[in-house]
N, C-alpha and C positions, 0 to 999 in steps of 0.2 A: 605662529601665535597671532591671534587676531584680537586686538583690543578696540573697543568701540569709540573711545575718546581719550584725549590726553589726561582727562580728569582721573581716569583709572590709575595711570602711572603716578599722578600726583598723590593719590590716596595711598599707593604702595610706599612712596618715599616718606610720606607723613607718618605712616604706621611704623616704619623702621626707625625713624627719628624718635618717636614716642617710646618704642621698645628700648632704644639706647639710653634715653634719659631716665627711663624707669630702672634700668640696670644700675646707673650711678646712684640714684636715690635709694634703692633698696640696699645697695652695698653699704651706704652710709648709715642706714637705719640698723644694720646688722653688726655694727662694730663691737657690741658687747653681748655675745650670745650666751645662753644659759648652758653651762657645761654638762656633759653626760659622761658616763663611765666608758671604759674600754676593757676588752679581754685580750691578753697577749699570751702567746704560747709558742712551743716548738714541737715539731713532730720528728720522732726518731724510729728506726726499725730495731730489730732484735740485735743488730751488730753495731748499734750506735751511729748508723748512717742517716743523714738528714733525708726526710721524705719530702720531695718536691711535688708541687702541683696537685695536692690533695684538696678535696672539698671539705670545708669546715662549716657546719651549720649550727646556728645558735637556736636551741629549742626552748620554747616556753610551754609549760604544762605537758612536757615530754613528747609533744607531737607537732606543735605549731611553730613553724620556722619564722623567726623574726629578724634574722641577720645571717650573713654568710661571708666567707673569705676563701681565698685560695693560697696555699702555702707557697712561699718563695723558694728559689733554688737552694737556699740554706735551711729550709724546713720551717721557717718562722711564719707566723700568721698574726693578724691583728684585726679585731672586730670593733669598730667604732660605734658611737652613739647608742650605747646600751643603757636603757633606763633601769632604775632601781628594781630589784626583784631577784627571783631564783631561776636559774637556767641550767641546762645541760648542753654539752657540746657533742655533736655527732660528726665523726670523721669518716669520709668515704674515699676510696682509691681503688683503681682497677686491680692492683696487684696485692692489696692488703685486705684483711677482714675488717668489716665495719666496726668502729669503736665508739662507745657512748660513755661519757664521763659521769661521775657522781655529781650531785647538785652543786652549783657554784652561785654564791650570793654576791650580788653587785650593789653597791651603795648608790651608784648613779653619779658620784662626784670624783671618782678616781679611776686609774687604770690598774687592773688586777692581772698579775702574772701567774698563770697556772703552772703546776709542775709539768715537766716534759711528758708528752704523751707517747707511749711506746706502742707501735703497731706490729702485728704479726702477719706473716705471709699467709695468703689464703691457700690452703693445701687440700687437695681432694684425696680420696682413699689411695690412689696410686701414686700420690706424691707430686703431681704436676700442679703448676700454678694455674688457677682458673679465674675467670672474671666473675666477681661476686655481685655485680649490679648491672642490670639492663633495664632501661626505662620501659614501663608497661605501655601497651598501646594507648590506654586512656588513663589520665591522671585527673583527680579532683582537687582543685585548690580553693582557697578561701573565696575568691571572687570570679573564678572561671573554670571551665572544663577544658582540658588540653588533650588533643588528639596527636600523639607522637607518630607522625607519618613514617619516620625513619625506622620505627620499631614494628611496622606492619608490612611484611613482605608482599601481601596482596595488593597494597596501594601502588606498587611500582608500575611504570609504563602507562599511567593514565594522565589526565590533565586536572586542572584546578576544579572544574565543575564536577568531574567524576569523583574527586576527593570529597566534595561536600556530600555527595550521595552516600559515601561510606562513613561520614562523621556521625557520631552518636547525637541524637536529638535534632539533626538537620535533615530536611527533606527538600527535594527539588521536583516540582510538578512537570507536567507535559509541556508547559510553555517556558520551562527553565526558570520559573519563579522560585525563589528560595524562601523557606520558612524555618523557624527555629522553635522547637517545642510546640508545634502546631500553629504558630503565629507568623504572619507575613510581615514584611517591612524590615528586612535585615540589612544592615550596612556592612559593606565589605571593606576591610583595611588590608594593606600590604605593608609589613614592617611598621605597624602603628600609624600609617599614613592612609587617610580615606581615599578610596579609588575615584570617587566623584562621578563615575559612570553609572548608568542604569539601563534597564531594558536590554535590547539586543546588543548594545555597545558593551555592557557589563559581561554578557555571555561570551562575547568575542574575547574580552580580556581574560576571563577565567579559562577558556579553552586554550589560550596561548601559554598558560603556566604549566610547566612540566612537573608532575608529582615528584620526580626524582630530585627536584631543586627545593622542595618544601621540607623544612625541618619539623614544624608543628603547626597545627591549626588551633587557635585559641577561641573558645566560644564563651562570650560574655553576655549573659542573659539580662543583667541589670547594671549597665555601666554607670559609673559615678558622674557627677556634674562636670568633671574634668573633660569628659568626652563630649563631642557634639550631640545635641539632642535628637539628631536625625536617626531614624530607624526604630520603629515601634517594638520590634521583637528583640533588639539588641545588636551586638557587634560580633562579626567573625573576622579574626585577624590572621592572615597568612604570614608566618614567620619563615623567611627564607633561610637556607643553610648558610652558615658562616663557619670558617675554620679558624680557631684561635691559636693554632700552632705557630711558634716563632719560625721565621725564615720563609723559604719558598715551598709551596706545595700546590697540588692541583689534582684534577681527576678528569677522566674521559668516561662518558656513560652513554650507552645506547640501549634502547628497549623497543620492542615491537609487539603488537598483538594482532590476532587474526580472528575476526568474526565472519560476517558476510563479506566485510571489506577489510583491507589492511590499514594499520596505523603504525607510526613509528616516531620516536623522539631521539635526538642526538645532542648531547650536551658536553661542552668543554668549560672547565672551571680552573682559573688561575688565581692564586692568593700570595700575597706577601705581607708578613707581619713582623714589625720591628718594635723596639722599645717605644718609639714616638711616632711611627708612621705605619699605616696599614692600608693596603690597596687590594682590590679584588675585581675580577672580570669574569662574567658568566655569559656564554653564548649558547643558545638552544635553537636548533632547527627542528621543526615538527611538521608532520603531515598526517591527515586523517580523512577518511571517507566514512560517512554514516548515511543511514536511510531512515525515513519517517513515513509510515503508511497510515492512511485513513480509510476505514470502511464506516460510512456514516449515513444515517437516514434522518431526514428532517420532515416533519409534517406541519404545514402552516397554510392558512387560508384555503383549505381543501385541496392543497397541492402537496405531493410527496416528491422529495428530492433524494435520490440514492447516489451517494458520492463514493467513488473508489479512486484514491489518489496515492501516488508514491513520489517521495522527494529524495533525491540523491544529493548529498552535500559534500563538497570537497573543500578542505581548508589546508593551505600551506602557509607556514609562518616562520618568522625569526623573532626571538626574544633576546635582547642584549641588555645586560645590566652591568654597571660599573660603580665602584665606590672608592672613596679616598677619605681616610680619617687621620687626623694629626693631633697629637697630644702637645698642646702649647703650654708647657710648664705643668705644674702639679694641679692647677685649678681650672685650666681651660682645655676643652676638647672641641675641635671643629671637624665636622664631617660633611661630605658632599656625596650624594647618591643620585644616580640617573638611570633611567630605564627607557628603552625603546622597543615597541612591538610593531612589526610590520606583517600584515596578513593579506592573503588573497583568497577570497571565498567565491566559490562557484556552485550554484544550486540549479538543479534541473527538476522541476515539478511537473508531472503529467497526471491529469485527472480526467475521469469520465463521470458525468452526472446523468442518470436516467430520470426523466421528468414524467410524473403521472399527475394528470389534472382531474378535478371534480371527483376525487375518491375512486377513480377507476383503477382496475388492476392492469389495464392496457397502457403501455407506454405511449406518450404523445410525442416526446422529443428526446434527443440525446445531445448533450453538450460535451464536446471534446476540447479541452483547454490545456495550455501549457504555461509555465512561468519559468523563464530562463534568466538567471540572475548572475551578474558579475559584480563583485564588490571588493575592491582593494581598500584597506584601511591602515592608518598609522596612529600610534598612540605614544606620546612622549611625556615623560615626567621627570622633574628634578627637584631635589630637596636639599637646602642648605641649613645645617643645624649647628647651633653653638650651645655648649653646656659649660656653665660657669659655677664652680663650687666656691661660693662666696667665703664660707668658713665651714667649720665642722658641723654646723647646725642649719645652714641655709644654702640654697642653690637657685640659680636662675637659668632657664632654658628658653632659647629663642629659635624660631624656625621660619624660613621663607620657602614656599612651595610654588612651583610653576608647572603648568600642564597644557598639553595641546592634543586634540584628537580630530581626525578627519576621515571621512569615508566618502566614496563616490560609487553609488549603487546604480547600475544600469539593469533594467528589467524589460524583457520582451514577453508579451502575453498574447499569443495567437489563440483565438477562440472560434470554433466552428460549431454551428448549431445544425444538427441533422434531423430529418423527419424520423418517424417511427421505424421506417425500413432501414435506417442507418446508412442509406446511400444518397438519398436526395438531400441537397444542401438547402437548408431553410434560412441560413444567414451566416455571415462572416463578420466578426468584429475583432480586428487585430489592433493592438496598442503597444506602444513602448513608452517608457518614462525613465527619467533620471532623477535620483534623489541624492543630493549632495549635502553633507553635514559637516560643519566645522565648529569645534568647541575650543574656547580659550578660557583658562582659569588661573587664578593666583590666590594665595592666602598668606597671611602673616600672623604669627601668634607669639605670645610670651607667657611662660608659666613660672611662678615663683613659689618656693616652698621653704618653710622654716619650722624647725622642731624645737619644742620646749620639753620639759621633763615629762609631762603627762599628756601633751597633745601636740598636734601638728596642724599648721595652717597652710593651705594651698590656695592660690588665687592666680587669675590670669585673664587674658583677653585674646580675642581673635577676630580678624576681618577677612572675609572671603568674597571673591567675585567670580561669577561664571557668565559667559556670554556664548550663545549658540546662534548659528546662522544655518537655516535649513531651506534649501531650494528644491522645489519639485516642478519638473518640466514634463508635460504630458504631450505625446504625439499620437496622431491617428496614423496607423500603419496599414490601412486597407489598400492604398495605392502603392506604386513602386517607390515613391519618395515619401519620407516622413513629413507629416503636416502638423505643425504646432497647434495645439488647442489651448488658447489662453484662458478659457473658462474653466479648464481643469488643471491649470498650473498655478503655483503660488510661491511666495517667499514668506517664511515664518522666522521671526527673530525673537529670541527670548533672553532676557538678562535677569540675573538674580544676585543681590548683595545681602550678605548676612553679617551683622555685627554682634559679637557675643562677649559676655563677661561672666565669670563664675567665681565662687568662693566655697571652700570646703574646710570643715573642721573635723579632725579625727582626734577623739578624746579617749584616753584610757581611764574610764571612770573608776575602775578597780582592777586588781590583777586578773580578774576573769571577765570583766564587762567592758566592751568597747563600743563607742558610738561614733558613727560617721554621718555627718549631715552636710549637704551641699545644696546650693541654689545656682541655677544657670539662667541667664537672661539672653534672649536672642531677638533681634529686630530684623525683620526681613522686608526688603523692597524688591519686587519683581514686576516685570512687564512683558507681556506677550503681544507682538504686533504681526498682523497678517496683511500681506500685500497680494491682492487678488482682483481680477476683473469682475468677479461676482459681487452683487450687492448684499453683503453680509452685515449683520448688526454687531458682531463681536470681533471686529478687526483689531481693536486695541483694548487690552485688558490689563490695567495697572493694579497693583496690590501693595499695601503696606500694613504690616501687623507686627505686634510685639507680644512675645510669649515668655512665661516664666516656667521653669522646669525644676521642681524640687526633687531631691533624691536623699532618702534617709535610710540608714541601715543600723541595726543593733545586733551585736554578736555576743554570745555568752559561752565560755568554756570553763565552767566552774568545777567540773569533774575531770578525772584523768582521761576517760575514754569517750566522753560525751561533749558535744558542742551543738549550739543552736544559733540560728540566724533569722532575722526578720528584716525585710526591706520593702520600700515602696518607691516608685519613681514615675515621672510623667515624661512622655516622649512624643515626637512628631515625625511624620513621614510626608514629605512634600511630593507632589505629583511629578512623574517623569516629564521632561520637556516634550518628548514625543507625544505623550498623552494630552498635552495642552494645545497641540496644533489642530484647529477645528476643520481642516480640510479632509477630504476623502482620499484614501489610498486603496486602489483596487487590489483585492486578493485573487479574485476570479471575476468572471462576468456576473456572477450571482451574489457575491459577497464583497463588501468593502470594509476597511477599517476607517473609523472616523474619530478624531480626537475631540476633547471636550475642554474648551478654554476656561470654563467656569468650575472645573474640578477643584475642590477645596482640599487643603491638607487634611490628613487624618491624625487624630490625637488619641493616645492610649495611656491609661493609667495601669501600671503593673504593680501587683502585690505578690510578694514571695516569702515563703516560710520554709526553712531548711533545717535538717537535722543530720548529724554525722556521728558515727560510732567508730572510734579508733581510726578516723580519717580513711576508712574503707567503705563502710556502708553509708551512702549518701541518699537521703530522701528529700525531695524538693516539691513543694506545693506552690503552684502559681495560679493567679487569677488576674485577668485583664479585661478591661472594657474599652472598646474602640468606637469612637464617634466618627462619622463620615468615612466609613470603611470603603476602600476601592473595590468595585466589582465590574468586570468586563462581561457584558451581556449581549446576546443576540436580540436585535429589534427588527420587526418586519417593516420593510420599506416598499414592497410591491407584492404582486401575486406570488412570485417565486423567488424574490430577492430579499436580502436582509443586510444589516450592518452590525458590526461589532463595535461597541462604544463603551468607554469607561465612565462609570457614574458613581456618585457617592451614595452609599447605603447608610441609613440612619445609625445603625448600631450593630456591633458584633461583639460577642463575649466569648471568652475561652477560659475554661478551668482545666488545669493540667496537673498531673502527678508524675514525677520521674523518680526512678530508683536505679542506683548504680552500686555494684558490689563485685569485687574480685574474689574468686574462690581458688585457692591453691589445692588442686586435686592431688598432685604429687609434687615432688621437688622440681620436676621438669615440665609440669603441665599446669597452666593457670587459665581459668575461664573468667573473662570479664563480661559481666551481665549488665545490660542497660535496658530498662523497661520504661515505657512512656505511655500514659493514657491521658485523653483529654475529651472534654465535652464542649462543643462549640455551637453557637447560634448565630444566624444571619437573618436580619430583619430590615425591611425597608420598602418604600414605594418609590421606585425609580422611574419617574416620568410615566406613571401609569402601569409599569411592570411591577407586580407585587412579588416580593421574595420573602419567604418565611420558612427557613430551613434550620434543622438542628442535626448534629452529627456526633456520634460517639466514636472516638478514634483511639486506636492503640498501636504501638510499635514495640517490637521486641528484637533485641540484638544480642547474640551470644558470640563472643569472639574468643576462640581457643588459641592460646599461645603455647606451642609444644616444642620442646627441644628433643629432637630425634637423635639416634646414634650417629656418630660422625660429625657432631656439632652442626647438624642441619636444623634450621628453625622452620617450623610449620605454623602458618597463620590460617585458621579455618573459621570462617564467620557465617553464621546463619541469621538471616533477617526475615521478619514477617510483619506485615502491616494490615490493618483493617481497612474498610471502606473510608473514603475521604471526599471532601467537597472541592471541586475544581472551579476556578473563576467565581467563587462565591455563589454558584447557582446550579452546578451540575455534579451529580454523585458519581464517583469512580470506585470500581471494585478493587479491593486490596489484593496484594500478591505477596510472594515470598521469594527469597533467593539464597543461594549458597555460593560463597567466594572462597578461594584459597590462594595461598602464596607459600613458596618454598625458597629459602635463602641459605646459601653456603658460601663461607669465606675461605680463601686460599692465600698462601704465601704471606702469612702474618697479617691477614686482613687487607692486603693490597689489592686483591682481586675478589670480586663478589659476583656470584651468579644468582639469578632469580627466575623462578617459574611461577606464572600467575594464571588464575582462572576466574572469570567473572560470570555470574549467573550460569553456572555450569550445567544446570538441568533445564535452562531456558524457561524459568517459571515467572520471571518478572518482565518478560519481553512485551506482553500484551496488556493494555489498559482498557478495560471495558467501562463504558460510561453511559449515563442516562439522565435526561432532564425533561421537565414539563413546567413551563412558566411562560407568561406573556403571550399565549397563543401559539407557542412553538413546542413541539415534542421532538426530542433528540434521543437517538439510540445509536451507539457506535462502538468501535474499538480502534485504538491507536497503537501502533507497534514500532519498536525501536530495535537497534542492533546491540543488544545488551549481553548476549552470550559470546564471550571472547576468551581466548587463551593466548598467553604471551610469554616472552623470554626477555630478560634484561641482563646486562653485564656492565660492571663499573671497574675501572682500573685507577687506583690512587697512586700518585707519585710524589716525591719530595717528603718533607718532614710532616708526619701525620700524628705525632704525639700530642696529647691534650695538654699543651702548655699555654701560658699567657704572659703578658707583660707584668711589670711590677704592679702590685695592687694599689689603686688609688681610691679616693672616696667617691668618684663619680664615673670614671670612664667605663667600668665594667659592671655596674650595678645590674643592668638588664641581663647580661650573660650569667652572672652569679646566681641570680634568682631562678635560672632554669636548670641549675645543677642540683639534682637529688632533692629538690624541694617537695 
């Protein structure tokens, strides 16, 4: 961990002291809470035996889940904090038929005991017990879309980045940039904690996550003011698997896939869960090899460059995660979670560029170049969280997060320029360089929530600090010994401090109308400092700015089957620290990457209108306007050379429509349909480069979930997409793909086998693109290793029954919300 000064530690201690004082103050203020009602009951089966560990959901308007509980070993359940109104209870259990009660009226001032609920065994035609509920691959909830990875056999044996390519509404472009419903600027969270990484560092993190360790992916297009304002398009949260069974349990999992190259993941999971203590350990070893080819033609300054390159990338890594959770009495829950990722990346890029001058069809030169990269990296994170249930209507949550990331990238770039005969050497330019990156970060936050009879108040604050140190050392390698070139070497330091505060009011204006309004304030202080021998004007760029981010939503569910929602919110995306480094990093002898220290944050206003029918058909309309949109463009720097540089585009707009609907074709066959269409515009004068593009885009995803004879689950997915815009300036032709997965359980679900196939007809392997702007014409195709077939196996041991500890008002809220909602 690298902190730039003792003042950072002082600020951390000060923040924790403030959080502690706030805890005592708020506890005192909450001494006389407004009482709410409760519903108490007992679950029995046909033989008067108590039904334990069943999910009990509190339904409003027959479909909206507003509370939940899990029955105890004696069959009892209790749902607290129930406002006045009419409700139903829905009971779900693997061995019993789903049961829904008659309407129950709650006054809001007392606890109501309902008559004993009698459940009946779920019996098939042949009389055997069957499982009555399995989560669908995609669920639509009030504020998010949930991709249940564990319910999708085709998702096995991949990594986190591949999972995003399979997630509805999410797309990953050829540079591994992630967009949501057609919009860039997505923030990645892991177990509700922001990853903090960006660019290539974020890609490395996602590729280190095994899909077999992911429970769900939550897609939040319009986050409330409680979340950080970072991320124009919204938030994608990876929820890792956790086993709630009492006692000891674990699993061993292995998966591999074969395309042009071999990939594999091996995972060991150990869990212990007691009444007051819970611990877990996950260790994943992974390795993968992939390729990336370019066939590219550029025309500029009457010169034509024909590029043919192939990159082979190998990654070997370890992902270790551990957690410890302790129930400190009935009101306090303390948890500590830590994760470490260690990766070794090795890339070999070989390219040939045929050069044609003065519009001639005769070749003038041939450039043969290589880029040989070795890059070890380490990523560590730890989170300490304290949850305090002050009383039945208020709670206080505090968290301290620490993180460290480092990578040491060594690159060798031999370049040989040949004459037209491909024999005579016209020039040799060999170089090597080291790029070392160290990132240290910490954050402290406190969130307070209190409920009254008809509304809820949430408020909190957060302070975060990030510091990066980037060292770039360039060597001339033409001679036998490396010679340092100080004019091409530099140090770049970047620090960023963000102080934030928010307040949210959720008001139940009527039984059918709910208003949620919030305001978040963030003050940012950043500084980028370049140390270089070159006389540059932008070596020190400090910035200070304060922004306000409102978020308002209105939902109406006045009819039994219909619900509407309207929301708007403002968000920000700050530049990646790599993009702010003004120095040049060579990609080849003809192309360099150059950062832009004056790159401004981009701001987006999001507007969203949604409609749902029976919580199945979901139609969402979105409109967004982005100012200072990021665009990475090619700029001419010489007769045959160019640079790629990020610049701010004045304006980008996006109008989108999405539709989701599950169709039950037969009892054993369900089709989940997800349609997305958007119209986007990109306009700007980028230092003399004029961009004026518009694009109509659509994506369709049909996911078939089929139960075959022998209890074999088949997941068959078809995806098709239209043309889209890459880097804000280049059009890419759309493509389509078919993926499948087969899953079969043995020995009472202790052993699971999976067979997978991705892009089985090899229809999404190639991306054809074309561009014409700023005096550069581009025409090319980029190819990846997308056609793959795989096999996976998982063995579970120990107690795997879906049990939990005694129900409390705080410790299991998050887990309960994920059960049958």
